DOVOTI-65424 format. One record per residue (C-alpha): residue in one letter; x, y, z. Coordinates in steps of 0.2 Angstrom, whole numbers, plus 2048, in hexadecimal, padded with zeros to 3 digits. Layout:
BEGIN
AXYZ ...
! end
This chain:
BEGIN
M800800800 N8068117FC R80781F80A P7F882A804 F7ED81B803 S7F2815814 F7EF82681C V7DE827814 M7D981681B L7DF81B82C V7D582B82C L7C5821826 A7C8814834 T7CA821842 S7BC82D83C P7AE824846 A7B8824856 L7BB837853 A7A983A84F A7A483185F N7AF83D86A S7A884C861 Q796848865 P78E854872 V78D84D883 A77D84C88C E77B85789B T77684F8AC Q76E85A8BA Y7768568CA Q76B8508D8 Y77084F8EA G77883E8EF M77C83A8DC Q78B82E8DB L7978358CF D7A582C8C6 I7B283A8C2 A7C38358BC E7C98468B5 V7C08578B5 V7C285F8A4 S7BA8708A8 I7AE8798B4 T7A48878AE S7988938B7 T78E8A28B3 P78E8AC8C3 T7808B98C4 E77D8C68D1 D7738B98DA E77B8AD8E7 V77589E8DE Y77A89A8CC P77C88B8C0 A78C8838BC T7928758B1 M7A08688B3 E7A785E8A5 Y7B084E8AA I7B683D8A4 D7B182E8AE H7BB81E8B2 Q7B58168A2 G7BC825897 Q7AA82C893 S7A883F893 N79A84589E R7928568A2 L78A85A8B3 A7808698B6 Y77E86F8C8 I77A87E8D3 V7878898DC T7828928EB D78D8A08F2 I7848A4902 S78D8AB911 W7858A7921 G7858B492E G78A8C692C Q7928CE91D 
! end
Protein backbone atom coordinates (compact mmCIF):
# COMPACT_ATOMS: atom_id res chain seq x y z
CA UNK A 1 0.00 0.00 0.00
CA UNK A 2 1.23 3.48 -0.71
CA UNK A 3 1.37 6.17 1.96
CA UNK A 4 -1.52 8.43 0.82
CA UNK A 5 -3.88 5.46 0.61
CA UNK A 6 -2.80 4.22 4.07
CA UNK A 7 -3.40 7.67 5.54
CA UNK A 8 -6.90 7.85 4.00
CA UNK A 9 -7.75 4.40 5.38
CA UNK A 10 -6.51 5.43 8.84
CA UNK A 11 -8.64 8.58 8.79
CA UNK A 12 -11.72 6.65 7.66
CA UNK A 13 -11.18 4.02 10.34
CA UNK A 14 -10.87 6.56 13.15
CA UNK A 15 -13.65 8.93 12.03
CA UNK A 16 -16.44 7.14 13.91
CA UNK A 17 -14.41 7.26 17.12
CA UNK A 18 -13.73 10.97 16.66
CA UNK A 19 -17.37 11.63 15.86
CA UNK A 20 -18.46 9.84 19.03
CA UNK A 21 -16.25 12.14 21.11
CA UNK A 22 -17.63 15.27 19.46
CA UNK A 23 -21.26 14.42 20.30
CA UNK A 24 -22.89 16.80 22.76
CA UNK A 25 -22.90 15.45 26.29
CA UNK A 26 -26.28 15.20 27.99
CA UNK A 27 -26.59 17.37 31.05
CA UNK A 28 -27.67 15.82 34.35
CA UNK A 29 -29.22 17.91 37.11
CA UNK A 30 -27.56 17.19 40.47
CA UNK A 31 -29.84 15.97 43.24
CA UNK A 32 -28.88 15.80 46.89
CA UNK A 33 -27.24 12.46 47.72
CA UNK A 34 -26.49 11.57 44.09
CA UNK A 35 -23.46 9.25 43.79
CA UNK A 36 -20.93 10.67 41.31
CA UNK A 37 -18.13 8.78 39.54
CA UNK A 38 -15.57 11.52 38.86
CA UNK A 39 -12.10 10.52 37.65
CA UNK A 40 -11.10 13.92 36.24
CA UNK A 41 -12.73 17.36 36.26
CA UNK A 42 -12.48 18.95 32.81
CA UNK A 43 -14.07 22.32 33.55
CA UNK A 44 -16.32 24.16 35.95
CA UNK A 45 -18.39 27.07 34.72
CA UNK A 46 -20.73 29.34 36.56
CA UNK A 47 -22.86 32.31 35.78
CA UNK A 48 -22.85 34.42 38.92
CA UNK A 49 -25.51 37.05 39.21
CA UNK A 50 -26.30 39.60 41.84
CA UNK A 51 -28.23 36.90 43.67
CA UNK A 52 -26.60 34.69 46.24
CA UNK A 53 -27.79 31.54 44.44
CA UNK A 54 -26.78 30.82 40.86
CA UNK A 55 -26.45 27.88 38.44
CA UNK A 56 -23.12 26.21 37.63
CA UNK A 57 -22.01 23.38 35.37
CA UNK A 58 -19.19 20.88 35.78
CA UNK A 59 -17.84 18.75 32.94
CA UNK A 60 -15.97 15.64 34.03
CA UNK A 61 -14.76 12.24 32.90
CA UNK A 62 -15.83 9.16 34.84
CA UNK A 63 -13.72 6.07 35.55
CA UNK A 64 -15.02 4.41 32.36
CA UNK A 65 -13.68 7.31 30.26
CA UNK A 66 -17.11 8.77 29.47
CA UNK A 67 -17.64 12.53 29.41
CA UNK A 68 -20.40 13.88 31.65
CA UNK A 69 -21.95 17.27 32.39
CA UNK A 70 -23.53 18.05 35.74
CA UNK A 71 -25.69 21.10 36.45
CA UNK A 72 -25.98 22.24 40.04
CA UNK A 73 -26.79 25.28 42.14
CA UNK A 74 -24.13 27.31 43.96
CA UNK A 75 -25.12 29.13 47.10
CA UNK A 76 -23.00 31.96 48.39
CA UNK A 77 -24.83 32.73 51.57
CA UNK A 78 -22.94 34.11 54.52
CA UNK A 79 -24.60 33.31 57.80
CA UNK A 80 -24.54 35.97 60.45
CA UNK A 81 -23.58 39.58 60.02
CA UNK A 82 -22.03 41.24 57.03
